[in-house]
Structures are given as C-alpha cells and as structure tokens.
C-alpha positions as CSV (number, residue, x, y, z in Angstrom):
1,X,20.4,107.3,179.6
2,X,21.2,109.1,176.4
3,X,24.9,109.5,177.4
4,X,25.1,105.8,178.3
5,X,23.7,104.8,174.9
6,X,26.2,107.2,173.2
7,X,29.0,105.6,175.2
8,X,28.0,102.1,174.2
9,X,27.6,103.2,170.6
10,X,31.1,104.8,170.7
11,X,32.6,101.6,172.2
12,X,30.9,99.3,169.7
13,X,31.9,101.5,166.7
14,X,35.5,101.6,168.0
15,X,35.6,97.8,168.4
16,X,34.1,97.3,164.9
17,X,36.6,99.8,163.5
18,X,39.4,97.9,165.2
19,X,38.2,94.6,163.9
20,X,37.7,95.9,160.4
21,X,41.2,97.4,160.3
22,X,42.6,93.9,160.6
23,X,41.9,93.2,157.0
24,X,43.1,96.6,155.7
25,X,46.4,96.9,157.6
26,X,49.7,95.0,157.5
27,X,50.7,92.9,160.5
28,X,50.9,95.0,163.6
29,X,53.9,95.5,165.7
30,X,53.6,93.2,168.7
31,X,54.7,94.5,172.1
32,X,56.7,92.1,174.2
33,X,54.7,90.3,176.9
34,X,56.0,92.4,179.7
35,X,55.3,95.7,178.1
36,X,51.8,94.6,176.9
37,X,50.9,93.4,180.4
38,X,52.3,96.7,181.8
39,X,50.2,98.8,179.3
40,X,47.1,96.8,180.2
41,X,47.4,97.8,183.8
42,X,46.1,101.2,182.8
43,X,42.6,101.9,184.0
44,X,39.8,102.8,181.6
45,X,36.4,104.2,182.1
46,X,34.1,102.3,179.7
47,X,31.0,104.2,180.7
48,X,29.8,101.6,183.2
49,X,32.8,100.9,185.4
50,X,36.5,101.6,185.8
51,X,38.7,98.6,185.3
52,X,42.2,97.8,183.9
53,X,42.6,97.4,180.2
54,X,43.6,93.8,180.9
55,X,40.0,92.9,181.9
56,X,38.8,94.2,178.5
57,X,41.7,92.4,176.8
58,X,40.7,89.0,178.3
59,X,37.0,89.6,177.5
60,X,37.6,90.7,173.9
61,X,40.7,88.9,172.7
62,X,41.6,85.2,172.9
63,X,45.2,84.4,173.5
64,X,46.9,82.1,171.0
65,X,49.9,79.8,171.1
66,X,52.4,82.7,170.7
67,X,50.6,85.8,171.9
68,X,48.8,86.8,175.1
69,X,45.5,88.6,175.2
70,X,47.3,91.7,176.3
71,X,49.7,91.6,173.3
72,X,46.9,91.2,170.8
73,X,44.8,93.9,172.5
74,X,47.7,96.4,172.6
75,X,48.5,95.8,169.0
76,X,44.9,96.7,168.1
77,X,45.0,99.8,170.3
78,X,48.1,101.2,168.6
79,X,47.0,100.2,165.1
80,X,45.7,103.3,163.2
81,X,45.7,105.3,166.5
82,X,42.7,103.3,168.0
83,X,43.7,104.8,171.4
84,X,41.9,108.1,170.6
85,X,38.7,106.9,172.2
86,X,40.1,105.3,175.3
87,X,39.0,107.3,178.4
88,X,42.1,106.8,180.5
89,X,42.6,110.4,181.7
90,X,40.8,111.3,185.0
91,X,40.1,114.9,186.0
92,X,38.5,116.1,189.2
93,X,35.7,118.5,188.2
94,X,34.8,121.6,190.1
95,X,32.0,119.8,192.0
96,X,34.5,117.1,193.2
97,X,33.4,114.4,190.9
98,X,36.0,112.6,188.7
99,X,35.4,112.6,184.9
100,X,37.4,110.5,182.5
101,X,38.5,111.7,179.1
102,X,40.1,110.4,176.0
103,X,42.8,112.1,174.0
104,X,40.2,113.2,171.4
105,X,37.6,114.5,173.9
106,X,36.8,118.2,174.2
107,X,38.4,119.0,177.6
108,X,36.9,121.4,180.1
109,X,38.6,124.7,180.8
110,X,39.4,123.5,184.3
111,X,42.0,121.1,182.8
112,X,45.3,123.1,182.7
113,X,47.1,123.8,179.5
114,X,49.9,121.6,180.6
115,X,47.6,118.7,181.3
116,X,45.7,119.2,178.0
117,X,49.0,119.0,176.2
118,X,50.0,115.8,178.0
119,X,46.6,114.2,177.2
120,X,46.9,115.1,173.5
121,X,50.5,114.1,173.1
122,X,51.3,111.1,175.3
123,X,49.8,108.4,173.1
124,X,51.5,109.6,169.8
125,X,54.8,109.7,171.7
126,X,54.2,106.3,173.2
127,X,53.3,104.9,169.8
128,X,56.5,106.3,168.3
129,X,58.6,104.6,171.0
130,X,56.7,101.3,170.5
131,X,57.4,101.5,166.8
132,X,61.1,102.2,167.5
133,X,61.3,99.3,169.9
134,X,62.5,101.4,172.8
135,X,61.0,99.2,175.5
136,X,62.6,101.0,178.5
137,X,61.1,104.3,177.3
138,X,57.8,102.6,176.7
139,X,57.8,101.3,180.3
140,X,58.6,104.9,181.5
141,X,55.7,106.3,179.5
142,X,53.3,103.7,180.9
143,X,54.6,104.3,184.5
144,X,53.9,108.1,184.0
145,X,50.4,107.3,182.7
146,X,49.7,105.1,185.7
147,X,51.1,107.8,188.0
148,X,48.8,110.4,186.3
149,X,45.8,108.1,186.9
150,X,46.6,107.6,190.5
151,X,47.1,111.3,191.2
152,X,44.1,112.6,189.4
153,X,41.6,109.8,190.1
154,X,42.2,109.8,193.8
155,X,38.6,110.9,194.6
156,X,37.1,108.2,192.4
157,X,35.7,105.4,194.6
158,X,35.9,102.9,191.7
159,X,39.7,103.4,191.5
160,X,40.4,103.5,195.2
161,X,38.5,100.4,196.1
162,X,38.0,98.3,193.0
163,X,35.6,95.4,193.5
164,X,37.6,93.3,190.9
165,X,40.6,93.4,193.2
166,X,38.6,92.2,196.1
167,X,37.2,89.4,194.0
168,X,40.7,88.3,192.7
169,X,42.1,88.3,196.2
170,X,39.2,86.2,197.5
171,X,39.5,83.8,194.6
172,X,43.2,83.4,195.2
173,X,42.7,82.5,198.9
174,X,39.8,80.1,198.0
175,X,42.1,78.3,195.5
176,X,44.9,78.2,198.0
177,X,42.6,76.7,200.7
178,X,41.1,74.1,198.3
179,X,44.6,73.1,197.2
180,X,45.7,72.7,200.8
181,X,42.7,70.5,201.5
182,X,43.3,68.3,198.4
183,X,47.0,68.0,199.3
184,X,46.3,66.9,202.9
185,X,43.7,64.3,201.7
186,X,46.0,62.9,199.0
187,X,49.0,62.7,201.4
188,X,47.7,61.8,204.8
189,X,50.3,61.5,207.6
190,X,51.3,58.0,208.3
191,X,50.5,56.8,211.8
192,X,53.0,54.7,213.7
193,X,51.8,51.2,214.4
C-alpha cells in the first residue's frame, strides 16, 4: 500500500511539475502528428496498470483546433526532461516477474550494463533528435523503444493481453453493427409491385 501511495504521489507531483512548467518555459517544440501518435504507442506502467501513453494523453490533455492530445502530451513530456519519471522500461526479475523502470530509477544489478546505458541515454538522444527535427531518426528511436518493450515485457500479462485492446475491438464491431442496422433501416430495399 505504501508503494502504491508513493507511486501516486510521484505521478501527481510529475503532473503538477509539468503543468507549472507551462508558465516558466517558452513555447515547446511540437512534434508532428504522426510522430506524436507513434511516441504515444509506448506502454507505461503507472502503478496500477500498463497502458499506452495515448490513453494518458487523452485523459489528461484536451486536443485543440491545431494540436492533437498526443502532440500536447509529447511536448510536455520532452519539456525540461519530464520523461525521467516515465516507467517505460520493463525488466524480468530473477523470480520471473516483470518490473518497470524509469530512466531515473535505481536499476537492479540484474539489468546488464548495456541495458542500463540504453535506459539512461535513449531519452536524451531522442530529445536531441526531436529538437533537431530529424523525424525519421525520431521514428527509428521510438521503434527501438517499442521493440525493447515487446522483448523484455513478454512475461507481463498486462502487455500480452491488454484489456483496453479487447474493449476497443468490441466497441469497433458494435459501432459497425449499429451503423449497418441504421443504414438498412434508412435505405430499405424497394419491392417490385
């Protein structure tokens, strides 16, 4: 329970810090829609569940006339290195459980030196590429991060069978079915007389 409260406190403080930095910083660099949506496909462990960053973006940020929720969320993540608390790096512990770490966490000795270096350096490199506007390289970094998550979270049930995906698929088919029913009722076949 104490760990859960600490996680909530960390998440709330991060969000408050992000919100407060809006007034202290110049306008952020905005990622193009495609790269922001790609970035928000990364999974995050928020202490309660594992979900894509996009679910947090839509819950915390409202899109406006010119920017999507993902673009606004990504700009806050990369402002003043707000990514340091995002637990996006899975690691299978010695007991077989999967723990998720942020770039600023104290990593266990079971995480290899190579992976520790990757976890510490990937976000600063990604941020530099974003600031330089090298969008092809940004996509390559994001692809590698997604690949890392898939490889090292393969034992995590929340990642392998996410309930949100089942919900989205069911919702899609429900909307499709309702649309079909409405279309048929609005356009009945004409019978020959």
